[in-house]
PyMOL CGO cylinders between C-alpha atoms (Angstrom):
from pymol import cmd
from pymol.cgo import CYLINDER

trace = [
    CYLINDER, -3.22, 5.77, -24.15, -0.41, 3.71, -22.88, 0.3, 1, 1, 1, 1, 1, 1,
    CYLINDER, -0.41, 3.71, -22.88, 0.09, 3.75, -19.18, 0.3, 1, 1, 1, 1, 1, 1,
    CYLINDER, 0.09, 3.75, -19.18, 3.05, 1.98, -17.57, 0.3, 1, 1, 1, 1, 1, 1,
    CYLINDER, 3.05, 1.98, -17.57, 4.06, 1.77, -14.00, 0.3, 1, 1, 1, 1, 1, 1,
    CYLINDER, 4.06, 1.77, -14.00, 7.42, 0.61, -12.68, 0.3, 1, 1, 1, 1, 1, 1,
    CYLINDER, 7.42, 0.61, -12.68, 7.74, -0.50, -9.03, 0.3, 1, 1, 1, 1, 1, 1,
    CYLINDER, 7.74, -0.50, -9.03, 10.29, 1.37, -7.06, 0.3, 1, 1, 1, 1, 1, 1,
    CYLINDER, 10.29, 1.37, -7.06, 10.46, -1.14, -4.19, 0.3, 1, 1, 1, 1, 1, 1,
    CYLINDER, 10.46, -1.14, -4.19, 8.39, -3.57, -2.11, 0.3, 1, 1, 1, 1, 1, 1,
    CYLINDER, 8.39, -3.57, -2.11, 6.32, -3.42, 1.09, 0.3, 1, 1, 1, 1, 1, 1,
    CYLINDER, 6.32, -3.42, 1.09, 7.08, -5.95, 3.76, 0.3, 1, 1, 1, 1, 1, 1,
    CYLINDER, 7.08, -5.95, 3.76, 4.08, -6.99, 5.90, 0.3, 1, 1, 1, 1, 1, 1,
    CYLINDER, 4.08, -6.99, 5.90, 3.08, -10.05, 7.91, 0.3, 1, 1, 1, 1, 1, 1,
    CYLINDER, 3.08, -10.05, 7.91, 0.26, -10.86, 5.59, 0.3, 1, 1, 1, 1, 1, 1,
    CYLINDER, 0.26, -10.86, 5.59, 0.61, -13.84, 3.29, 0.3, 1, 1, 1, 1, 1, 1,
    CYLINDER, 0.61, -13.84, 3.29, -2.88, -14.28, 1.87, 0.3, 1, 1, 1, 1, 1, 1,
    CYLINDER, -2.88, -14.28, 1.87, -5.60, -11.82, 0.82, 0.3, 1, 1, 1, 1, 1, 1,
    CYLINDER, -5.60, -11.82, 0.82, -7.85, -13.26, 3.55, 0.3, 1, 1, 1, 1, 1, 1,
    CYLINDER, -7.85, -13.26, 3.55, -5.19, -12.28, 6.15, 0.3, 1, 1, 1, 1, 1, 1,
    CYLINDER, -5.19, -12.28, 6.15, -4.96, -8.67, 4.94, 0.3, 1, 1, 1, 1, 1, 1,
    CYLINDER, -4.96, -8.67, 4.94, -6.98, -6.16, 7.02, 0.3, 1, 1, 1, 1, 1, 1,
    CYLINDER, -6.98, -6.16, 7.02, -9.61, -4.06, 5.24, 0.3, 1, 1, 1, 1, 1, 1,
    CYLINDER, -9.61, -4.06, 5.24, -7.96, -0.74, 6.28, 0.3, 1, 1, 1, 1, 1, 1,
    CYLINDER, -7.96, -0.74, 6.28, -4.61, 0.54, 7.18, 0.3, 1, 1, 1, 1, 1, 1,
    CYLINDER, -4.61, 0.54, 7.18, -4.30, 0.43, 11.00, 0.3, 1, 1, 1, 1, 1, 1,
    CYLINDER, -4.30, 0.43, 11.00, -1.94, 2.95, 12.57, 0.3, 1, 1, 1, 1, 1, 1,
    CYLINDER, -1.94, 2.95, 12.57, -1.80, 0.69, 15.69, 0.3, 1, 1, 1, 1, 1, 1,
    CYLINDER, -1.80, 0.69, 15.69, -1.22, -2.46, 13.57, 0.3, 1, 1, 1, 1, 1, 1,
    CYLINDER, -1.22, -2.46, 13.57, 1.89, -4.59, 13.18, 0.3, 1, 1, 1, 1, 1, 1,
    CYLINDER, 1.89, -4.59, 13.18, 5.17, -3.16, 12.11, 0.3, 1, 1, 1, 1, 1, 1,
    CYLINDER, 5.17, -3.16, 12.11, 5.76, -3.07, 8.41, 0.3, 1, 1, 1, 1, 1, 1,
    CYLINDER, 5.76, -3.07, 8.41, 8.47, -1.82, 6.24, 0.3, 1, 1, 1, 1, 1, 1,
    CYLINDER, 8.47, -1.82, 6.24, 8.61, 0.04, 2.92, 0.3, 1, 1, 1, 1, 1, 1,
    CYLINDER, 8.61, 0.04, 2.92, 11.79, -1.00, 1.17, 0.3, 1, 1, 1, 1, 1, 1,
    CYLINDER, 11.79, -1.00, 1.17, 12.94, 1.17, -1.77, 0.3, 1, 1, 1, 1, 1, 1,
    CYLINDER, 12.94, 1.17, -1.77, 15.22, -0.15, -4.65, 0.3, 1, 1, 1, 1, 1, 1,
    CYLINDER, 15.22, -0.15, -4.65, 18.71, 1.17, -4.41, 0.3, 1, 1, 1, 1, 1, 1,
    CYLINDER, 18.71, 1.17, -4.41, 18.15, 3.55, -7.45, 0.3, 1, 1, 1, 1, 1, 1,
    CYLINDER, 18.15, 3.55, -7.45, 15.40, 5.40, -5.42, 0.3, 1, 1, 1, 1, 1, 1,
    CYLINDER, 15.40, 5.40, -5.42, 17.00, 5.67, -1.99, 0.3, 1, 1, 1, 1, 1, 1,
    CYLINDER, 17.00, 5.67, -1.99, 18.16, 9.24, -2.53, 0.3, 1, 1, 1, 1, 1, 1,
    CYLINDER, 18.16, 9.24, -2.53, 14.50, 10.17, -3.09, 0.3, 1, 1, 1, 1, 1, 1,
    CYLINDER, 14.50, 10.17, -3.09, 13.98, 9.95, 0.69, 0.3, 1, 1, 1, 1, 1, 1,
    CYLINDER, 13.98, 9.95, 0.69, 16.09, 13.05, 1.10, 0.3, 1, 1, 1, 1, 1, 1,
    CYLINDER, 16.09, 13.05, 1.10, 14.03, 15.69, 3.01, 0.3, 1, 1, 1, 1, 1, 1,
    CYLINDER, 14.03, 15.69, 3.01, 11.60, 13.25, 4.59, 0.3, 1, 1, 1, 1, 1, 1,
    CYLINDER, 11.60, 13.25, 4.59, 11.69, 12.87, 8.41, 0.3, 1, 1, 1, 1, 1, 1,
    CYLINDER, 11.69, 12.87, 8.41, 10.47, 10.41, 10.95, 0.3, 1, 1, 1, 1, 1, 1,
    CYLINDER, 10.47, 10.41, 10.95, 7.02, 11.32, 12.16, 0.3, 1, 1, 1, 1, 1, 1,
    CYLINDER, 7.02, 11.32, 12.16, 5.90, 12.60, 8.86, 0.3, 1, 1, 1, 1, 1, 1,
    CYLINDER, 5.90, 12.60, 8.86, 2.75, 11.46, 7.26, 0.3, 1, 1, 1, 1, 1, 1,
    CYLINDER, 2.75, 11.46, 7.26, 3.19, 9.78, 3.83, 0.3, 1, 1, 1, 1, 1, 1,
    CYLINDER, 3.19, 9.78, 3.83, 0.82, 8.87, 1.04, 0.3, 1, 1, 1, 1, 1, 1,
    CYLINDER, 0.82, 8.87, 1.04, 1.93, 5.50, -0.23, 0.3, 1, 1, 1, 1, 1, 1,
    CYLINDER, 1.93, 5.50, -0.23, 0.77, 4.13, -3.63, 0.3, 1, 1, 1, 1, 1, 1,
    CYLINDER, 0.77, 4.13, -3.63, 1.09, 0.43, -4.33, 0.3, 1, 1, 1, 1, 1, 1,
    CYLINDER, 1.09, 0.43, -4.33, -0.09, -2.26, -6.64, 0.3, 1, 1, 1, 1, 1, 1,
    CYLINDER, -0.09, -2.26, -6.64, -2.45, -5.08, -5.64, 0.3, 1, 1, 1, 1, 1, 1,
    CYLINDER, -2.45, -5.08, -5.64, -1.17, -8.19, -7.46, 0.3, 1, 1, 1, 1, 1, 1,
    CYLINDER, -1.17, -8.19, -7.46, -3.11, -11.33, -8.21, 0.3, 1, 1, 1, 1, 1, 1,
    CYLINDER, -3.11, -11.33, -8.21, -6.53, -9.81, -7.79, 0.3, 1, 1, 1, 1, 1, 1,
    CYLINDER, -6.53, -9.81, -7.79, -9.68, -9.87, -10.00, 0.3, 1, 1, 1, 1, 1, 1,
    CYLINDER, -9.68, -9.87, -10.00, -10.11, -6.83, -12.23, 0.3, 1, 1, 1, 1, 1, 1,
    CYLINDER, -10.11, -6.83, -12.23, -13.56, -7.53, -13.48, 0.3, 1, 1, 1, 1, 1, 1,
    CYLINDER, -13.56, -7.53, -13.48, -15.87, -7.04, -10.46, 0.3, 1, 1, 1, 1, 1, 1,
    CYLINDER, -15.87, -7.04, -10.46, -17.82, -3.80, -10.67, 0.3, 1, 1, 1, 1, 1, 1,
    CYLINDER, -17.82, -3.80, -10.67, -20.16, -4.91, -7.80, 0.3, 1, 1, 1, 1, 1, 1,
    CYLINDER, -20.16, -4.91, -7.80, -18.85, -6.76, -4.78, 0.3, 1, 1, 1, 1, 1, 1,
    CYLINDER, -18.85, -6.76, -4.78, -19.97, -7.92, -1.24, 0.3, 1, 1, 1, 1, 1, 1,
    CYLINDER, -19.97, -7.92, -1.24, -18.23, -5.85, 1.48, 0.3, 1, 1, 1, 1, 1, 1,
    CYLINDER, -18.23, -5.85, 1.48, -16.03, -7.85, 3.76, 0.3, 1, 1, 1, 1, 1, 1,
    CYLINDER, -16.03, -7.85, 3.76, -17.67, -6.57, 6.77, 0.3, 1, 1, 1, 1, 1, 1,
    CYLINDER, -17.67, -6.57, 6.77, -21.16, -7.62, 5.49, 0.3, 1, 1, 1, 1, 1, 1,
    CYLINDER, -21.16, -7.62, 5.49, -24.02, -5.62, 4.08, 0.3, 1, 1, 1, 1, 1, 1,
    CYLINDER, -24.02, -5.62, 4.08, -25.61, -5.42, 0.62, 0.3, 1, 1, 1, 1, 1, 1,
    CYLINDER, -25.61, -5.42, 0.62, -23.55, -5.50, -2.56, 0.3, 1, 1, 1, 1, 1, 1,
    CYLINDER, -23.55, -5.50, -2.56, -21.71, -2.21, -3.32, 0.3, 1, 1, 1, 1, 1, 1,
    CYLINDER, -21.71, -2.21, -3.32, -19.98, -0.77, -6.29, 0.3, 1, 1, 1, 1, 1, 1,
    CYLINDER, -19.98, -0.77, -6.29, -16.19, -1.22, -6.43, 0.3, 1, 1, 1, 1, 1, 1,
    CYLINDER, -16.19, -1.22, -6.43, -15.67, 2.62, -6.11, 0.3, 1, 1, 1, 1, 1, 1,
    CYLINDER, -15.67, 2.62, -6.11, -17.55, 2.51, -2.80, 0.3, 1, 1, 1, 1, 1, 1,
    CYLINDER, -17.55, 2.51, -2.80, -15.18, -0.07, -1.40, 0.3, 1, 1, 1, 1, 1, 1,
    CYLINDER, -15.18, -0.07, -1.40, -11.46, -0.41, -0.44, 0.3, 1, 1, 1, 1, 1, 1,
    CYLINDER, -11.46, -0.41, -0.44, -11.51, -3.86, -2.00, 0.3, 1, 1, 1, 1, 1, 1,
    CYLINDER, -11.51, -3.86, -2.00, -8.19, -4.97, -3.66, 0.3, 1, 1, 1, 1, 1, 1,
    CYLINDER, -8.19, -4.97, -3.66, -10.33, -6.28, -6.63, 0.3, 1, 1, 1, 1, 1, 1,
    CYLINDER, -10.33, -6.28, -6.63, -10.35, -3.19, -8.89, 0.3, 1, 1, 1, 1, 1, 1,
    CYLINDER, -10.35, -3.19, -8.89, -10.22, -2.37, -12.62, 0.3, 1, 1, 1, 1, 1, 1,
    CYLINDER, -10.22, -2.37, -12.62, -6.76, -0.95, -11.99, 0.3, 1, 1, 1, 1, 1, 1,
    CYLINDER, -6.76, -0.95, -11.99, -5.65, -2.42, -8.64, 0.3, 1, 1, 1, 1, 1, 1,
    CYLINDER, -5.65, -2.42, -8.64, -3.73, 0.70, -7.48, 0.3, 1, 1, 1, 1, 1, 1,
    CYLINDER, -3.73, 0.70, -7.48, -3.91, 1.08, -3.71, 0.3, 1, 1, 1, 1, 1, 1,
    CYLINDER, -3.91, 1.08, -3.71, -3.27, 4.21, -1.63, 0.3, 1, 1, 1, 1, 1, 1,
    CYLINDER, -3.27, 4.21, -1.63, -2.87, 4.70, 2.07, 0.3, 1, 1, 1, 1, 1, 1,
    CYLINDER, -2.87, 4.70, 2.07, -1.57, 7.28, 4.49, 0.3, 1, 1, 1, 1, 1, 1,
    CYLINDER, -1.57, 7.28, 4.49, 0.94, 6.10, 7.10, 0.3, 1, 1, 1, 1, 1, 1,
    CYLINDER, 0.94, 6.10, 7.10, 3.32, 7.73, 9.53, 0.3, 1, 1, 1, 1, 1, 1,
    CYLINDER, 3.32, 7.73, 9.53, 7.07, 7.15, 8.99, 0.3, 1, 1, 1, 1, 1, 1,
    CYLINDER, 7.07, 7.15, 8.99, 8.34, 5.71, 12.21, 0.3, 1, 1, 1, 1, 1, 1,
    CYLINDER, 8.34, 5.71, 12.21, 11.92, 5.74, 10.95, 0.3, 1, 1, 1, 1, 1, 1,
    CYLINDER, 11.92, 5.74, 10.95, 13.80, 6.38, 7.68, 0.3, 1, 1, 1, 1, 1, 1,
    CYLINDER, 13.80, 6.38, 7.68, 16.98, 4.25, 7.23, 0.3, 1, 1, 1, 1, 1, 1,
    CYLINDER, 16.98, 4.25, 7.23, 19.87, 5.12, 4.88, 0.3, 1, 1, 1, 1, 1, 1,
    CYLINDER, 19.87, 5.12, 4.88, 19.50, 1.76, 3.18, 0.3, 1, 1, 1, 1, 1, 1,
    CYLINDER, 19.50, 1.76, 3.18, 16.02, 2.89, 1.78, 0.3, 1, 1, 1, 1, 1, 1,
    CYLINDER, 16.02, 2.89, 1.78, 13.76, 1.32, 4.51, 0.3, 1, 1, 1, 1, 1, 1,
    CYLINDER, 13.76, 1.32, 4.51, 10.78, 3.17, 6.03, 0.3, 1, 1, 1, 1, 1, 1,
    CYLINDER, 10.78, 3.17, 6.03, 9.18, 1.77, 9.17, 0.3, 1, 1, 1, 1, 1, 1,
    CYLINDER, 9.18, 1.77, 9.17, 5.31, 2.10, 9.18, 0.3, 1, 1, 1, 1, 1, 1,
    CYLINDER, 5.31, 2.10, 9.18, 2.53, 0.29, 10.91, 0.3, 1, 1, 1, 1, 1, 1,
    CYLINDER, 2.53, 0.29, 10.91, -0.60, -1.64, 9.79, 0.3, 1, 1, 1, 1, 1, 1,
    CYLINDER, -0.60, -1.64, 9.79, -0.28, -1.67, 5.94, 0.3, 1, 1, 1, 1, 1, 1,
    CYLINDER, -0.28, -1.67, 5.94, -3.28, -3.52, 4.32, 0.3, 1, 1, 1, 1, 1, 1,
    CYLINDER, -3.28, -3.52, 4.32, -1.30, -5.45, 1.64, 0.3, 1, 1, 1, 1, 1, 1,
    CYLINDER, -1.30, -5.45, 1.64, 0.47, -8.71, 1.10, 0.3, 1, 1, 1, 1, 1, 1,
    CYLINDER, 0.47, -8.71, 1.10, 4.14, -9.12, 1.92, 0.3, 1, 1, 1, 1, 1, 1,
    CYLINDER, 4.14, -9.12, 1.92, 6.12, -8.28, -1.12, 0.3, 1, 1, 1, 1, 1, 1,
    CYLINDER, 6.12, -8.28, -1.12, 3.57, -5.91, -2.63, 0.3, 1, 1, 1, 1, 1, 1,
    CYLINDER, 3.57, -5.91, -2.63, 4.98, -3.60, -5.33, 0.3, 1, 1, 1, 1, 1, 1,
    CYLINDER, 4.98, -3.60, -5.33, 5.53, 0.01, -4.24, 0.3, 1, 1, 1, 1, 1, 1,
    CYLINDER, 5.53, 0.01, -4.24, 4.67, 2.60, -6.91, 0.3, 1, 1, 1, 1, 1, 1,
    CYLINDER, 4.67, 2.60, -6.91, 5.27, 5.95, -5.27, 0.3, 1, 1, 1, 1, 1, 1,
    CYLINDER, 5.27, 5.95, -5.27, 5.59, 7.89, -1.96, 0.3, 1, 1, 1, 1, 1, 1,
    CYLINDER, 5.59, 7.89, -1.96, 4.50, 11.48, -1.40, 0.3, 1, 1, 1, 1, 1, 1,
    CYLINDER, 4.50, 11.48, -1.40, 4.21, 13.70, 1.65, 0.3, 1, 1, 1, 1, 1, 1,
    CYLINDER, 4.21, 13.70, 1.65, 0.64, 13.52, 2.88, 0.3, 1, 1, 1, 1, 1, 1,
    CYLINDER, 0.64, 13.52, 2.88, 0.61, 17.26, 3.49, 0.3, 1, 1, 1, 1, 1, 1,
]
cmd.load_cgo(trace, "trace")
């Protein structure tokens, strides 16, 4: 099997290090922006402000060989599939956010993303 992914944009957040990133998406968190590449801007057609979106993104520069980890909030070691840790065998991340605005230049305003500034955007889907 050959699986390839191609980023379609980037996610802008205030987070500069993994330690700064929150453990979960916070709908009351700081303003963030999803910025689509020019080739994909027309893909926003039909989406509206206030809509819930499933965002898929790629955690870069993380360990991919940690099947058991310590939870950030403490407690006993847990398996990677029981955690939202960025350190994953395939560091694909998913989160549901609400679109605060959709701009014609391919920007979507959201709140409280849990990833580093500049994280690669893989896909966007309506959450319902």
